[in-house]
C-alpha positions as CSV (number, residue, x, y, z in Angstrom):
1,M,-14.0,9.7,-54.2
2,M,-16.6,7.7,-52.3
3,R,-14.2,4.8,-51.9
4,K,-11.4,7.1,-50.4
5,L,-14.2,8.5,-47.7
6,I,-15.0,4.9,-46.7
7,G,-11.6,3.9,-46.9
8,Q,-10.7,6.7,-44.4
9,K,-13.7,5.9,-42.3
10,V,-12.9,2.3,-42.1
11,L,-9.1,3.2,-40.9
12,L,-10.4,5.5,-38.2
13,L,-13.0,3.0,-36.8
14,T,-10.0,0.3,-36.9
15,A,-7.8,2.8,-35.1
16,A,-10.5,3.6,-32.6
17,I,-11.3,-0.2,-32.1
18,M,-7.5,-0.6,-31.4
19,L,-7.0,2.5,-29.2
20,F,-10.2,1.1,-27.0
21,S,-9.0,-2.3,-26.8
22,S,-5.6,-1.3,-25.5
23,G,-7.0,0.8,-23.0
24,W,-9.3,-1.9,-22.0
25,L,-6.6,-4.6,-21.4
26,A,-4.6,-2.3,-19.5
27,G,-7.5,-1.4,-17.2
28,Q,-8.2,-5.2,-16.7
29,Q,-4.4,-5.9,-15.7
30,K,-4.6,-3.0,-13.3
31,A,-8.2,-4.3,-11.9
32,A,-6.9,-7.8,-11.2
33,T,-6.3,-8.8,-7.8
34,Q,-2.8,-8.8,-6.4
35,K,-1.0,-11.8,-5.1
36,T,0.8,-10.1,-2.3
37,L,0.4,-10.1,1.3
38,V,-0.8,-6.6,3.1
39,H,0.0,-6.3,6.5
40,S,-1.9,-3.4,8.5
41,A,-1.8,-2.1,11.9
42,A,-3.7,0.6,13.6
43,W,-2.2,2.0,16.9
44,T,-3.0,4.5,19.6
45,S,-0.8,7.4,19.5
46,L,1.0,8.9,22.8
47,K,-0.5,11.8,24.1
48,D,2.8,13.7,23.7
49,M,3.7,12.3,20.4
50,K,5.7,14.7,18.5
51,Q,5.3,15.4,14.8
52,Q,9.0,15.2,14.3
53,D,8.9,11.9,15.7
54,L,6.2,10.8,13.3
55,V,8.3,12.4,10.3
56,A,11.2,10.5,11.5
57,F,9.1,7.1,11.5
58,R,7.9,7.8,8.1
59,Q,11.3,8.1,6.7
60,V,12.3,5.0,8.5
61,V,9.4,3.2,6.7
62,G,10.1,4.5,3.4
63,G,13.6,3.5,3.7
64,M,12.9,-0.1,4.4
65,I,11.7,-0.4,0.7
66,G,14.5,-2.1,-1.1
67,K,16.3,-3.0,2.1
68,V,13.6,-5.4,3.8
69,P,13.5,-8.2,1.1
70,G,10.2,-8.6,-0.4
71,L,8.5,-5.1,1.0
72,K,7.1,-3.5,-2.1
73,R,5.2,-0.6,-0.5
74,A,4.4,1.2,2.6
75,W,1.8,3.7,3.9
76,V,2.0,5.5,7.5
77,G,-1.0,8.0,8.2
78,K,-3.7,9.2,10.2
79,L,-6.9,7.0,10.3
80,Q,-9.6,8.8,8.2
81,K,-12.0,7.3,11.0
82,P,-10.6,6.3,14.5
83,L,-10.8,2.6,15.4
84,V,-12.2,1.8,18.9
85,A,-10.6,-1.5,20.1
86,G,-11.9,-2.3,23.9
87,D,-11.2,1.0,25.8
88,L,-8.3,2.3,23.2
89,T,-9.1,4.5,20.4
90,R,-6.6,3.6,17.5
91,D,-5.9,7.1,15.5
92,Y,-2.9,5.9,13.2
93,G,-2.0,3.4,10.9
94,I,0.6,1.6,8.8
95,V,0.1,-0.4,5.8
96,L,3.0,-2.8,4.4
97,E,2.8,-4.7,1.1
98,F,4.8,-7.8,0.8
99,E,5.6,-9.9,-2.1
100,D,3.9,-12.9,-0.6
101,V,3.6,-14.5,3.0
102,K,7.1,-15.9,3.4
103,T,8.7,-12.4,2.9
104,W,6.3,-11.2,5.5
105,Q,7.2,-14.0,7.9
106,A,11.0,-13.0,7.5
107,Y,10.3,-9.4,8.1
108,V,8.4,-10.5,11.3
109,S,11.2,-12.3,12.5
110,N,14.0,-9.6,11.9
111,R,12.5,-6.1,12.1
112,P,15.0,-3.5,11.7
113,K,15.7,-1.9,15.2
114,E,15.6,1.3,13.6
115,F,11.8,0.6,12.8
116,E,11.2,-0.4,16.5
117,D,13.1,2.4,18.1
118,A,11.0,5.0,15.8
119,F,7.7,3.2,16.4
120,A,8.1,3.1,20.1
121,K,8.3,7.0,20.2
122,L,4.7,7.2,18.7
123,R,2.5,4.7,20.4
124,I,1.5,2.9,23.5
125,P,2.7,-0.6,23.1
126,D,-0.2,-2.4,21.5
127,S,-2.0,-2.4,18.1
128,T,-4.7,-3.8,16.0
129,N,-3.2,-5.9,13.2
130,F,-4.5,-7.9,10.3
131,N,-3.3,-9.5,7.0
132,V,-4.8,-9.7,3.9
133,I,-3.5,-12.2,1.5
134,G,-4.1,-12.0,-2.3
135,E,-5.4,-14.7,-4.1
């Protein structure tokens, strides 16, 4: 009886250790830095920007995933806190994640016209941009 109880406890402890270890390993993989390039731009919206144009732009950006080589993810939205750049206040932003620097450079050289047209309806022509390259 005592051996059976000890065996069950050892079995439960082993299962708990395995479950903890697999969760820890999965967390370590998610917590690792990415080797991608993230391009971010903050822009100043037009005073008369239409909500329908913003919705259309989001659809264009979302539609680029799978069509633009190397584009993995994209976000478009209002900045949590406006960014002041000189005499301009940036209130919206876009973030595009690319596989690497080369795929971002190819995108910059060949931005889809649909993207450029939709973006022009939202903002004054200027933005604050930066890239983060994963290491």
